[in-house]
N, C-alpha and C positions, 0 to 999 in steps of 0.2 A: 023356675029357678034360671039364672043367667048361665050361658055356656061357660065351662070352666070353673063355676064356683062349687066349692066343696063345703058341704055343711056337716059339722061334727055332730052326731047324735048320741055320743056316749058309747054305743056298742061298736066294737072293732071287729068286723068280719073281714077275713082276708082269703084270697085265694091265689094260687101260683100255677101257671101253665107254660109249657114250652112247645113252640111251633117251629117247624122247618120251612124256610122260605123257598118256594118253588118257582118264584117269578124269575125269568131268565135275566132280567135286567136289575134284579136285586131290589131293595127297598129304596127305589129313587122317589122323586117328588110326587108324582101322582098317587101311588099306593100309600106313602107317608102321609100325605094331606088326607086322604080318605080315612086313614087309621086315627089321626089325630082329631079330626072333625067327629068321628064316630064316639070318640071316648069323652069328648067334652060335655055330653049331656048326661053322664052318669054321676051319681052322688058318691064318688069315691076317688082315690088317688091310684094312678097306674104308673108303674114303672116298667122300662123295657130294658133288658140287658142282653147284649150281644158280645161275647167274649169278656173282656174287662170293662167295656164301656157301658154305662148306666145312663138312662135319659128319662126325663118325663115323657110318657107316652101320649100326653095330650099336646105336646108341642112339636110342631112340624120340624123346626130347627134341630130340636133334641133327637128326634128320631133320624134325621139325616146324619147327625154326628156318629151314630152307631155304625156307619159305613157297612151295613149288612148286605152281603152278596148272595148270589144264588147258592142255595144249599146251607146257608147259615141257620144256625138255631138260635132263636130269640125267645127269652124267657120273660113273661109278663107276670108281675106282681101287683095285685090289686088290693087296697085296703079301704073299707068303708062298707056302709049299708048295701050298696049295690054293685059290690065287687064281683059276684058270681055273674050278674047280668052283664056286666061290662066285659068280662072275659068270654062269655058266650058270644058276644057281639065280635069280639076279636077272632075267635074260633071260626065264625061264619065268613069273615073276610078272608081268612087263610084257606078255608075250604073252598071257596070260590075263586081263589087265586087272584083276589082283588079285582075281579072283572068289572065292578061298578066304577073304578077308577078310570076305565076306558070307555064307558058308555055315553060320555058327553063329548062332542066334538071340541077340538081345540079351536078357539077363536083366533083367527088371523088378523093382523093389523093391515088394513087396506090403505093405499095411498090416495 
């Protein structure tokens, strides 16, 4: 299956979980990119809500529009056959404080 492709199978499983953001810098580009990349491979749709803002959790730009800072509560709602697995993956990212987002060095542009 292509990343980001949602295949409707007729059954509608859904799950909802809320997490507290403990990253001191909030949900900035690196953790948001890791989160969106992680969710693209699951056969479900995931929405993230922080306050009044709601976004497609598979979209980097959508996640950044949440403007989720340190201590924010983000609720993820997943609908589809792999909703539980997708939110388990989200839970793992939050439990590890998005440490995988920082495991690869940033490439600098050399002159």
